[in-house]
C-alpha positions in Angstrom: 59.2 -70.2 9.8 57.5 -73.5 8.7 55.7 -73.6 12.1 54.4 -70.0 11.6 53.3 -70.8 8.0 51.6 -74.0 9.2 49.9 -72.1 12.0 48.6 -69.5 9.5 47.3 -72.3 7.2 45.5 -73.9 10.2 43.9 -70.6 11.1 42.8 -70.0 7.5 41.2 -73.5 7.3 39.5 -73.0 10.6 38.2 -69.5 9.7 36.9 -70.9 6.3 35.2 -73.8 8.1 33.6 -71.5 10.6 32.5 -69.2 7.8 30.9 -72.1 5.9 29.1 -73.3 9.0 27.9 -69.7 9.8 26.6 -69.3 6.3 24.9 -72.7 6.4 23.3 -71.9 9.8 22.2 -68.5 8.5 20.6 -70.0 5.4 19.0 -72.9 7.3 17.6 -70.5 9.9 16.2 -68.2 7.2 14.7 -71.1 5.4 13.1 -72.5 8.5 11.6 -69.2 9.6 10.5 -67.7 6.3 6.7 -67.3 5.9 5.0 -69.8 3.6 4.0 -67.1 1.1 7.6 -65.9 0.9 8.8 -69.5 0.3 6.3 -69.8 -2.4 7.5 -66.6 -4.0 11.1 -67.9 -3.8 10.0 -71.2 -5.5 8.5 -69.1 -8.4 11.6 -67.0 -8.8 13.7 -70.2 -8.9 11.5 -71.9 -11.4 10.6 -69.0 -13.7 13.9 -67.0 -13.6 16.6 -69.4 -12.6 17.5 -67.9 -9.2 19.3 -70.0 -6.6 17.0 -71.0 -3.8 19.6 -70.8 -1.0 20.6 -67.3 -2.1 17.1 -66.0 -2.1 16.4 -67.6 1.3 19.4 -65.9 2.7 18.3 -62.5 1.2 14.8 -62.7 2.6 16.2 -63.9 5.9 17.9 -60.5 6.1 15.0 -58.3 4.9 13.6 -56.0 7.6 9.8 -55.7 7.6 8.7 -52.1 8.0 5.4 -51.5 9.7 5.8 -47.8 9.2 5.5 -48.3 5.4 2.2 -50.1 5.8 1.0 -47.1 7.9 2.2 -44.6 5.3 0.6 -46.4 2.4 -2.6 -47.1 4.3 -3.3 -43.6 5.5 -6.2 -42.2 3.5 -5.3 -39.1 1.5 -6.3 -35.9 3.3 -8.9 -33.8 1.6 -6.7 -31.2 0.0 -7.8 -28.5 -2.4 -6.2 -27.9 -5.8 -4.7 -24.7 -4.5 -3.0 -26.4 -1.6 -1.7 -29.2 -3.8 -0.4 -26.8 -6.4 1.5 -24.7 -3.8 3.6 -27.7 -2.9 5.2 -27.8 -6.3 4.7 -24.5 -8.0 6.5 -22.0 -5.9 9.5 -19.6 -6.3 12.1 -22.0 -5.0 11.1 -25.0 -7.2 10.8 -22.8 -10.2 14.3 -21.3 -9.5 15.8 -24.7 -9.0 14.1 -25.9 -12.2 15.8 -23.2 -14.2 19.2 -24.1 -12.6 18.6 -27.8 -13.4 17.7 -27.0 -17.0 20.8 -24.8 -17.4 23.1 -27.4 -15.9 21.8 -30.2 -18.2 20.7 -28.2 -21.2 22.6 -30.3 -23.7 21.0 -33.6 -22.6 17.6 -32.1 -22.2 17.8 -30.8 -25.8 19.0 -34.2 -27.0 16.2 -36.0 -25.2 13.6 -33.6 -26.6 14.9 -34.0 -30.1 15.0 -37.8 -29.8 11.7 -38.5 -28.1 9.6 -35.4 -29.0 9.0 -34.4 -25.4 9.6 -30.7 -24.5 12.5 -30.0 -22.2 10.3 -28.3 -19.6 8.1 -31.3 -19.2 11.1 -33.5 -18.4 12.4 -31.0 -16.0 9.1 -30.5 -14.3 8.5 -34.3 -13.8 11.9 -34.6 -12.1 11.2 -31.5 -10.1 7.8 -32.8 -8.8 9.1 -36.3 -8.2 12.4 -35.6 -6.3 13.0 -31.9 -6.3 15.5 -32.4 -9.1 17.1 -35.4 -7.5 17.4 -34.0 -4.0 14.8 -36.3 -2.3 15.0 -39.8 -3.8 13.9 -41.7 -0.7 15.6 -43.3 2.3 13.9 -46.7 2.5 15.8 -49.8 1.4 14.0 -50.9 -1.7 14.1 -54.6 -0.8 12.5 -53.9 2.6 9.8 -51.7 1.1 8.8 -54.0 -1.7 8.9 -57.2 0.5 6.8 -55.5 3.2 4.2 -54.3 0.7 4.2 -57.6 -1.2 3.4 -59.7 1.8 1.8 -57.4 4.4 -0.4 -55.1 2.2 -3.2 -57.3 0.8 -5.0 -54.6 -1.1 -2.2 -54.3 -3.6 -0.1 -57.4 -2.8 -0.2 -58.7 -6.4 1.2 -55.5 -7.8 4.0 -55.3 -5.2 4.9 -59.0 -5.6 5.3 -58.3 -9.3 7.5 -55.3 -8.5 9.6 -57.3 -6.0 10.2 -59.9 -8.8 11.2 -57.1 -11.1 13.5 -55.6 -8.5 15.4 -59.0 -8.1 15.7 -59.2 -11.9 16.9 -55.6 -12.1 19.5 -56.1 -9.5 20.8 -59.2 -11.3 20.9 -57.5 -14.7 22.5 -54.3 -13.5 24.7 -55.8 -10.9 23.4 -53.5 -8.2 23.9 -53.9 -4.5 20.6 -55.3 -3.5 20.6 -54.1 0.1 22.1 -50.6 -0.4 19.7 -49.3 -3.0 17.2 -46.9 -1.4 14.0 -45.3 -2.7 10.5 -44.3 -1.7 8.3 -46.1 0.8 6.5 -47.7 -2.3 9.8 -48.9 -3.8 10.3 -46.2 -6.5 13.9 -45.7 -7.4 16.2 -42.8 -8.3 16.0 -39.3 -9.7 12.8 -40.0 -11.7 11.3 -42.4 -9.2 10.8 -45.4 -11.5 9.3 -48.6 -10.0 11.5 -51.6 -10.8 9.3 -52.8 -13.6 9.4 -49.4 -15.3 13.2 -49.2 -14.7 13.6 -52.5 -16.6 11.2 -51.5 -19.4 11.9 -47.8 -19.9 15.2 -46.7 -18.3 18.0 -46.2 -20.9 21.7 -45.5 -20.9 21.5 -42.0 -22.3 25.2 -41.0 -21.9 26.7 -44.1 -23.4 28.7 -45.2 -20.4 27.4 -48.8 -20.6 25.3 -48.5 -17.5 21.7 -47.6 -16.8 21.8 -45.6 -13.6 18.9 -43.6 -12.4 20.2 -43.1 -8.9 23.2 -40.9 -9.6 23.3 -40.3 -13.4 21.2 -37.3 -14.3 21.7 -37.9 -18.1 20.2 -41.4 -17.8 17.3 -40.0 -15.7 16.5 -37.3 -18.3 16.6 -39.7 -21.2 14.5 -42.3 -19.3 11.7 -39.9 -18.4 11.5 -38.8 -22.1 11.5 -42.4 -23.2 8.9 -43.4 -20.7 6.5 -40.7 -22.0 7.2 -41.6 -25.6 6.5 -45.3 -24.9 3.2 -44.3 -23.4 2.2 -42.5 -26.5 3.5 -38.9 -26.3 2.5 -37.1 -29.5 5.3 -34.7 -30.5 3.9 -31.3 -31.0 0.4 -32.4 -30.0 -1.8 -30.3 -27.7 -1.7 -31.1 -24.0 -4.4 -29.0 -22.3 -6.5 -25.9 -23.0 -8.9 -23.8 -20.9 -12.6 -24.2 -21.5 -15.8 -22.4 -20.8 -18.8 -24.3 -19.5 -22.3 -23.0 -20.3 -25.6 -24.6 -19.0 -24.8 -27.9 -17.4 -26.7 -30.8 -18.8 -26.9 -34.6 -18.2 -24.4 -35.0 -21.0 -22.0 -32.6 -19.2 -22.2 -34.8 -16.0 -21.7 -37.9 -18.0 -18.5 -36.5 -19.6 -17.2 -35.2 -16.2 -17.7 -38.6 -14.6 -16.1 -40.6 -17.4 -12.5 -40.4 -16.0 -9.2 -38.9 -17.2 -8.8 -40.8 -20.4 -9.6 -38.6 -23.4 -12.5 -40.4 -25.1 -14.8 -37.6 -26.2 -14.4 -35.7 -29.5 -14.3 -31.9 -29.1 -17.5 -31.8 -31.2 -19.3 -33.8 -28.5 -18.0 -31.5 -25.8 -19.4 -28.5 -27.6 -22.8 -30.2 -27.7 -22.6 -30.4 -23.9 -21.8 -26.6 -23.7 -18.1 -27.3 -23.0 -16.3 -24.8 -25.3 -12.5 -24.9 -25.7 -11.0 -21.4 -25.6 -8.4 -22.2 -28.3 -9.0 -23.6 -31.8 -8.9 -27.4 -31.6 -9.7 -30.0 -34.2 -13.3 -31.1 -33.7 -12.3 -34.7 -34.0 -9.6 -34.6 -31.4 -10.4 -36.6 -28.3 -10.4 -34.9 -24.9 -11.4 -35.2 -21.3 -13.0 -32.6 -19.0 -11.0 -31.4 -16.0 -12.5 -29.4 -13.1 -10.2 -27.5 -10.8 -11.5 -25.4 -7.9 -9.3 -22.3 -7.6 -10.2 -20.7 -4.3 -13.9 -19.9 -4.9 -13.7 -20.2 -8.6 -14.0 -23.3 -10.8 -11.6 -23.7 -13.6 -12.4 -25.9 -16.6 -9.8 -27.5 -18.8 -9.7 -30.0 -21.6 -7.0 -32.6 -21.4 -5.8 -34.3 -24.6 -3.7 -37.4 -25.3 -0.5 -35.8 -24.0 -2.2 -34.9 -20.7 -3.3 -38.5 -20.3 0.3 -39.6 -21.0 1.5 -37.5 -18.1 -1.1 -39.2 -15.8 0.6 -42.6 -16.7 3.4 -41.3 -14.5 1.0 -40.7 -11.6 -2.8 -41.3 -12.1 -3.9 -38.0 -10.7 -5.3 -34.9 -12.3 -3.7 -32.7 -9.7 -0.3 -34.3 -10.3 -0.5 -33.9 -14.1 -1.7 -30.3 -13.8 1.1 -29.5 -11.4 3.7 -30.9 -13.8 2.3 -28.9 -16.7 2.0 -25.6 -14.8 5.5 -26.0 -13.2 6.8 -26.7 -16.7 5.3 -23.5 -18.0 6.6 -21.5 -15.1 10.1 -22.8 -15.5 10.2 -22.1 -19.2 8.9 -18.6 -18.6 11.4 -17.9 -15.9 14.3 -19.2 -18.0 13.3 -17.2 -21.0 13.0 -14.1 -18.9 16.7 -14.3 -17.9 17.9 -14.5 -21.5 
């Protein structure tokens, strides 16, 4: 019996020794082969955030660079019309699923709306556009995506290095499994597709379970979307968009059209440019002009502060209009069934 126990002890010591050597070799190999810019990033994370250098070297030694992600993010967007873009998100199936999602989470949606002042249908529509209500949250390892973009995509390297740092901090704070968390090819995470920085700043524990989980917890996702919009300046009860009529186009009209999506023009100024809202709006309220080509017809809209807030989620007029029109369609469909 003593011989057997001694034998087990020797095997345990040998296995431990081999394990230590293996880890040391792995870390040394990673450190020796890491690119200089990654080593510099590691040094910054150690100095600024107290990470352990050998652990980060081991992590980045296991990262898998993804050339396909560079191809995806570098591909120029195809010239797509508003009608084509709209059809991707505003269709019978997505409206039906939106109603089902709302019914399934009605209590939390109502709570979020009351807490943050954001209508339920806006929250539902954002989640519907982003991930089809949580069905398509991405299949790229977040660490791989962010590292690839941080060091092999020069055009936005600074942004993605910042998000990579935010991801490491997020994983440490939330005790996530760094290598198992998956998201979009750009590193967006979970049901509402938050980038790591947004996750840390705006994600909330909305069901009180002590965790902030956007990957599997729909309640947290709902509360976090509403909190995100509120933090970006959502005005409870404020106007979002309204249709407009455009008369004779002038130089002032062109200047307004080219000034971007931020609402910086008082409605009074728009009227002077023959841009007339089709609803009664305070003449001092700031707006932006939106043109949408619907088949052969041009639609004109005015976007107000809340429209601009939706574009903080995705800086695209098409995106924001899709969210808003999907929201309207979901609310109408749900009300019709009552």
